[in-house]
N, C-alpha and C positions, 0 to 999 in steps of 0.2 A: 687506311685513311679514307678510302672510298666508302667502306661500310660505315665508318663514323659519320661522314657527311650525309650518307643516305638515311641513317637513323635519325640524325638531327632534322633533316628535311621532312621525314615521315612524321615525326612527332609534332613538328611545328605546323604541318599542313594537313594532318589527318590523312596522309597519303595511303596509309595502310591501317588495318585494324590493330587493336592493342596486342592481341595474341601473336600476330605476325611480326610486329616490331620486337616484342620480347624474344621470340625465337631467333630472329636475325641477330639481335644483340648478344644473346647467350652463345650463339655459334661462332661469332666473329670478333667479339671483344675479348681481350686477354687481360689477365692479372687484375689489378685494382681498377682498371678502367670500367669494368662492369659495375663495380660498387658505386663509382662516381655517377654513372648513368642512371642507376636505380634511384639514387638520392636526388639527382638533379631533375629527372624527368618522371619520377614516380612510376617506373616501369611496372606493369601489372604482372605478377608472378603467381603461378598456381602452387599449391603446397609442395609438390615434388620439386619444382624448380627452385623454390626457396630453400628447401632442405639440401639440394645439390650445392647451392652457393655457400650455405653455412658449412657444409662438409669440406668444400674446396678450400675455404680460407680458415678452417679451424686451427690448424697448426702452422699456417703460412705466415711469414713475416710481412706485415703490411704497416701502413702509416698508423700512428696513434689514433687519428680521427676515424679512419676506416675500421680499426680494431674496435673502437667504442661502438661504432654502428653495427658491426657484426655481432658483438656481444649483446647489445640491447635487443636486436631482432631475434637472436637465439633465445634469450630469456622470455620475450613476449610470445614466441611461437610455442614454447613449452607450456605456458599458462593458457594459451588460446589456440586450439587447432583450426579455428576458423579465421585466423588473423589475416590471411591473404585476401579474404572477401572484402575487408573494410579498410585496411591500413593505407595511409598515405605516407610513404617513406620520407617525405620531406619534413614531416613533423618531428622526426627523430633528431634532426640537426638544429631544431629551433632553439633549444637551450638545455644545458645540463640539468637545470633545476626542475624541468618539466617531467623528468623521467619517472618520478613516483606516481604521476597521474596517467602515464601512457597505457597501462593495462586496460583502463576504462576508455580513455580518449580514443584509442586506436580501434575501438569497436564501433565508432560512430563517425561516418564520413563527413556529415555536415559540421560536426563539432570541429574536426580537424581543419576543414576548409575555412571556417570562421576564424580559427586561431591563426592560420597561415596568412590570412588576409590582413591581420593587424599590423600597423606600422610599429616602429621600434618603441615609441612612447606608450602607445596603447597596449602593446604586449607587456611592457614592463609593469604598467598599472594592473593589467589583468592578472599576471602571475603574482604580484605582490598581494593583491586582495585574495586570490584563490588560496595561496599558501597560508595566509593568516587564518582564513576561515577553516581550512582543512585541518589545521592544528588543533581545532576544538571538536571536530566530529568527522566520522568517516563518510557521512552523507553530504558530500560537497558538490555533487553534480547540479542541484538546483541553482546554486549561486553561479556556477560556471556558465550555465545556459542563460541565466538572466543577464549577467554582465555582457556576454557576447551579443545579446539581443539589443542592448541599450547603449553600449559604449560609444558608438559613433555620435551620439547626441552630446557627448562631453569632450569633444576634440579640444576646444579652447581651454577648458579646465585642466585637462591632462597635460597639454603642452606647456601650461604655466606652473606646473607643480614643482615645488622644491623637494626633490627626492630624499634628501638627507633629513629634512624636517618631517616629512611624512613618516619615515621609518622610525624616527626617534620619538614620536608622539602617539597619542590615541587616535590621531586623525585617520589612521589606516582603517579603523572600523567605520568611521563616517564615510570614507571614500568607498568602501565595499558596499555600504548601504546605497549610496547615491548611484554608483555605476550599475547596480542591479535593478534599477527602476527607471521609468521614463523621466526625462528632464522637464518636469512640469513647470519649474520656475526659471528656466533658461539660465541656470547657474553656470558661471564661467570662472568662478574662483571659490575654492572650497571654504574659505573663511567668510564668505558672504552668505552662505546657505541659510543659517538660522535667521539672520536679520531680514533677508529678502523673502524667505518663506513666510515669516510672521507678518511682514508688511503686506504681501499679497493676500494672505488669509484675512487680515483685518479689513482690507479693502473689499473683499467679497462679502464679509459679514455686514458691513455698513451698507453696501449696495451691490447685490448679486448681479445686477445688469450693467455694472460699470463698464463703459466703453474702453477704458484702459486695459481691460482684460484681454482685448483682442491681440495684444502682443504675446499672449501666452496661449497658443493654439490648442494645446492639450486640455486647458481649463475652459477656454471660451466655447468649445464644442459641447460641453456638458449642459444638461438642463439646469434650470435655476435651482431646483431642489437638490440636485446632485452637487452643484457648486457649493451650496451651503454645507452639506454633509462633508464634502471634501475639505472645506476650509476648517471646520471644527476638528476633523480627524487629524489633519496635518498640523494644525496649531497645537493640539494637545498631545499627540502621540508621534507625529512624524510618519504616519501611515496614510496611504492614499485610499480613496473609496474602494477601488478595485481590490487592493490588498485586504482591507477590512472585510469585504464581502466574502472573499475566499476563506479567511480565517473563521468567519461566522458559519459558513456552509460546512466546514470540516469539523469545527469544535463546538459550535453553538448549541447543539441539541442536548449535550450531556456534560457540559463543563462543570456543573455543580458537583459531580461525583468525585472530582479531584480535590475537593476542599480539605481533605484530611491527609494529603500526601506531601506536606511540607510547605515551607514559607514560599518557595518559588511557585508552587502550585496555587497557593492562595493569591499571589500577585496576578498570575495569568487568568485565574477565575474572575478576578475583578476587571481585568483588561477586556476579556471577551464580553462580560456583562456591559461594560461601557460602550463597546463597539456596537453591540446589538441595540442599545438604547439610541445611539446616534443614527444608526441606519434604519430605524423603524420610522416609516412614513408618518405615524401618528404623532411623533415627537418633533416634527420639522419646525414648528413655530416656537419651540422653546429651547432647542439644542444650542443655539448661538448664545443664549444667556447663561447656560449651565457651566459652572467651573468644575473641572475634573481634577484639579490640583496636580496636574501632570504637565503643565506647559513647558515647552522647550525640551521635551523628551525627544530622543532620536532613536526610534525603534526600527530594527531591521526585521522585516516580515519573515524572512527566511529563518532567522534565529528564533523568532517566536514559534513558528511552525515546528522547527526541529526540537525545541525544548519541550513543547507540549507533547509531542510524540514520545519523547523520552520519558516523560512523566507517566504516560499511559503504559509504556513498555515496562517500567519498573513495577507498576501495579499488576500487569499480567504475569511477569516473571515471578513475583512474590507469591502468587497463588497457584502456579502450575504444579502438576503432580510430579513428584520425584520418588523413585523406588527406594523404600526404606526397609530396614530389617523386619519391622513388624508386619510388613506386607509380603514377606518371603513365603513362597509356596513349596518349591522344590528345585532340584537341579536335574536337568535332563541333557544328556550328551555334552556335559561340561558347560551348559548355559544356565544361568540363574533365572528363575521364573518367579514373577511377583503377581499379586492380584490387586488391582486398583480398588481403593476404598475399604480394604480388609480391616484396617485399623482406625478408620474414620467414619464408621457407621454408613458405609457405602458412598460417601461423598468424595468427589474429586473433580478437577478441572484439567483438561488436556489440550495441547496444541499439537496438531499432527499434520503430516503431509503424505499423500498417496502417490508414489512414483508411478508413472505410466498411465495415470487417470485420463490424460488427454492424448499423449503420444508416447510410444515405447519403441526404443531402438533395439537393435539385435543384442547388444550387450545386456540390456535389462531383461529381455526375453530369455536369454540363455542362463539367467540366474547369477550373473556376475554383478551383484547389487552394489557393492562398494566401488567397483571400477566404473559402473554406470553413473553413480552419484558424483564421482570425482573426475569425470571426463573434463579435459581442459577446454571448457566452453564458457565464455563469460559475456557473450552477446546479451543473453537474458540475465540481468543482474540480480534478479530476485526469484524466490520460489513461493508458492501460495500455501498457506496453512489454514486449517479449520480449527476453531475453538469449540470444544464440546464439554459437557458436564453430565453428571449422572442422570439428570432429568432432560437432557437434550443431547442425545448421542450421535445424531446426524449420520445417516447411512450414506456415506460418501462412496463414490465409485472406487472399488478396491480390486483392480485386476491382479495385483501381485502381493502387496503387503502395505503396512502403514508405518511411517517413521514418527517417533515421538520426540519432542523437544522440551527442555525446561531451562536451558542456560543460554539466553540471548544477550548480546552486548548492547550497550547504549548506541544508538544510531542505526540499529539493525531494522527497526520498524519503518518501512518505507511507505506503506499505504494500508488502509484498514476500512472495514465496513461491516455492518450486520446484514448485508446482502452480498450477492456476487457482484463485485464492482467492475467487472469487465476490464480488468487491468491489462496494461500492455507494458511488459518489462524489458522490451528490446529497445526502447527509446532512452536517451540519456537520463531523463527524469521519468520515473514510473508514472504512466498515465492511467487514470481511473475515471469512471463516469461520475455523475452527480451523486451517486450513493456512497462516495468516499466520505465516511463519517466516523469519528472516533468516539469511543465511549468506554466506560468501565466494564469489567468482565461480566458482572451481573446483568447489566443492561444489554450487553452484546448478546448474551444467551437469550434473554427474555424478549429481545426484539427480532431474533432470527426466526424467519418463517419460510425460508428457502434454504440458503446455505450462506454462512458468513465467511469472511476472508481477511487474513492478514497477509501482506506481502513482506517477506523477510529477505534481507541481503544475503546473497550466496557467499560473498567474500567478507571475511572479518577484518578488523583493523590491522592485524599483523600480516595480511595478505593470504592467509590460509582459508580454505573452504570450510564453511560451517558443517559439522557432522551431526548426525542424529544422536540423541542421548539414550534412546531405548527403542525397541520394536513394540508397537501396539498390536495385540491380537484380539479381535472381537469374537466372542463366543455368543452365537445366536441361533435360534431354531429357524430363522428365516434364511440362513445361508445353507445351501444344499451340502450334505455331508462330504461329497467328493470335492466341492470347491473349498470347503472349510479345511479339509486335509491338505489340499494344495497350498492354501495360504499359510497353514501351519508349518509345512515343510519349508516354504520360502522364508518364513519368519525365522526359523532356526538357522537356515543357511546364512541369512543376512546378519543375524546376531553374532554368529561365529566370525564372519568376515569383518565386521566392525568392532568386535570385542565388547558388545554391550548386552544388557539383559532384555528379556521379553516381559512385557506387562500385559496381563490378561484383563480384558473388560468383559464381564459377564452381563450381557445385555438383558437376558431373561431375568436374572436376579435383580438387576436395577429396576426394571419395569414393574416387577412384582412388588418391590419395596415402595416404589413411587405410587403404585395403585393403592396400597394400604394407606399411605400418607394422604392421598386425595380423599379416600373414604373418611378418614379421621377429620379432615378439614371440613367436609360436608356435614359431618355429624356435629362438629363444633358450631358451625353456622346455624344449624337447625336448633341448637340449644341456646345460642347467645345472640343470634341475628346481628353479629358484629359486621358492619358494612365494609370494614377493611379486608375481610376475608374474601369478598366477592371477586375482586380483581386478582388476588393471589391464587384463588382456585382456578379461575379461567386461564391465567398465564401458565400455571403449573400443568394443567391439562394439555394446553396447546404446545408447550415445550415437549412434553412426552409424545404427543401425537406426531409432531414433526420429527422428533428424534427416532421414531419407529416407522417412519414412512419408507418402505422398501420398494416403492414403485409398483410396476405391474409385471406379471409373468409373461411368458411367450404368447399366451392366449389373450392377453389384454386384461386379465383379472388382477385385482389388487392383491399383493402378497400379504398385506396386513388388512384384515377385514374392516372395512368402513372406518369407524372412528375409535376402534378398540386400541387400548394400550398394550394389553398383554395377550390378546388372542384367546382368552378363556371366557367361559360363560359368566364368570363373576366380575369381569373387568368393567370399568366405567367407560361409557361412551359419551360422545359430546351431547347426544340427546338426553341420556340419563343424568348427566351433570347439570345441564340447563333445567331439566324437569325438576330435579331435587332443589335447586336454588329457587325456582319459581314457586314450587309448592310451599316451601318454607315462608316465602314472602306473602303468599296468599293466606297463610294461617295467622298472619299478624292481626290482632284485634284492633290495634290503633291504626286507623286509615292513614294518618300523616306519616307514621313510621313506614308503613308499607309503600306509600308513594315515594318516600325518600330512598328506600331500598331499590325500588324499580328504576329510579333515575340512576342510581349507582350502577345497577346491572346494565342498563342501556349504555352508559358511558364506557364501562369495561368492555362490552361487546364491540362498541364502535372503535375503541382504541385497538382492540385485537384485529378487527377487520382492516384497519388502516395499516397494519404491519404486513398484511398479506398481499404480495404482488405477484402477478403472473408475467413470466418472460414474454416479450413480444418480438417484433421483427428487428433485425439488425439494420441500423442506419449509420451513415457516416456523419461524424461530428465536424466542427469547423476545421479540425486539424486533419481530416481525412481518415480518422481512425474509426473502425466499426464499433458501435456500442449497441447494447441490447436495450430496447425500450421496455418499460415495465408498466403494467396497469394494475390498479388496486382491485381487490375483490369487492363484491357488493354484500350488503346485509343478507340479501336473498340467497347468495351462494353459501354464506356461512351457515344458514339454517337448512340447507338442502342436502339431500343424499345423492344428488345427481339430477339428470334430466330424463324425461320420458323419451324413449327412442322414437316414438311416432310423432308427437307434436312439439318436442324439445322444451316443454314446460318444466319448471323446477318441481322436483318431488320433495316436499318439506317434511322435516321431523315433526313428531307430535308436539314437541315443546314450542314450536313456532306458532301453533294455533292458539 
């Protein structure tokens, strides 16, 4: 009894540190009392202490409530060997229904604290909305985070809910939408939302400076222009200005490419078009008069984002390389080996991941590749992949081997960009910088001038971990023979462990083929002066140049000579490509045609330069997460072969003159 009193006193007054309290409790509390104290006071346990408690009560007769607790903790610890770093044991007793979400929730301390802080009605509303949303997608964390951030603004609405009516109608979708965004209209009754929203929006459009708006602080603090945009967006779509801008930033650059991917895709293409029109400053004087034929829509921004991501995901998966019989090369040590592009004139698209590119633990270093991949760690909810094509092979850092994938579930695409998006996957919602932008496969490849990125969910809808579909082995003269042999042996070992084939990508063969295609395109332009070829030639060259950029050797020399694709005397360089284009244009007898072609060339070069960004310094964003700033290349850099070591002036190619 003395120790019980001491532990209570210590916990309530911070009389001792957490480790000391835990040790005293474990040494002096008997039987189920220790479980009660873990639950009640969230005693901090290390992995050994947790395993000891699980073992102690594994076959012991205890109360049904404590048996449930031990069973749940046991299951969570099996899935996550870092569980004790983040779990708040009080979350386990919150409700039986929450169990399906615990593997993710228990990875994030703030998420657990926010849920535990909810009163009974708010928790009921939170779970009702979360459960409904999660039944449609495995990517439910954005909604959970948004609801927890805004739910306190809806106390009156929640306390007045008719729970039976909510669950028996479509109002649960409206409730989910409302709770996941700020309470702009001071809604206190779910049935008044549409009427009150439209009334406020009409008031703004009649007089953006209306003093009555002062009772809506979130609206009154906006600028006049933003109020008008906000009112048009809310009235027509039920989306706020902030939500519209996020959707435009992520999907606005490339939304036209999804036009042929189904009826749903066409709807979202039209939606993003409308959002861009409304948010464009040039249209501010006319947007209040435009009818979008969508009034009284109630759109959930999270649903829009999730469904557009799934549309892009279907597009990716439909084009990804799969080993087929026609590509079969041989069998070695019981492993089937294929060659990418063998049956498709050298064409293929791959999505791959290089384990250990950033960090490698001892399991990976020892060659236990399957064990390393399937370690019970779920703090980082996603892994990064790179999308490559025969003309953009992207020389990723490959310390061990590369995993290839072609079978991704809907909901698995969490973030994407045609740059390194500096993603952070250990937060409840994957964070990425301003370069998180979605596009079709072709544009993803053609815009990549550094390295592109997809963030894929580690865990599938059935709770299992996503496994690689094949091992990619890159054959290239740029890889030293000893390193190539090491990667080959690793590839065979991993293929056996996973029970999957190896797919060979012959980089030298790809670049030779690409070089011939470029020569043919330049010859065709010389004969036809077709302006459409100019951009295609430059993009194809830069794709291959980036795909064959192997960095520098130990002495600081480029492994791939200057601007060459293939490293042989007959290959096309950037200088020779530009020289060929310019020479053809100069030979035009019609000055107006030549002038038009020059303008097309300048635009193509400018577009190319705009894609090229240099990594800069790491800075902290508003959330305290480090991101890498990037700056664009200049025209001078594009036409240069480097800088003079003495005066640092650019050294230009002959075509620049």
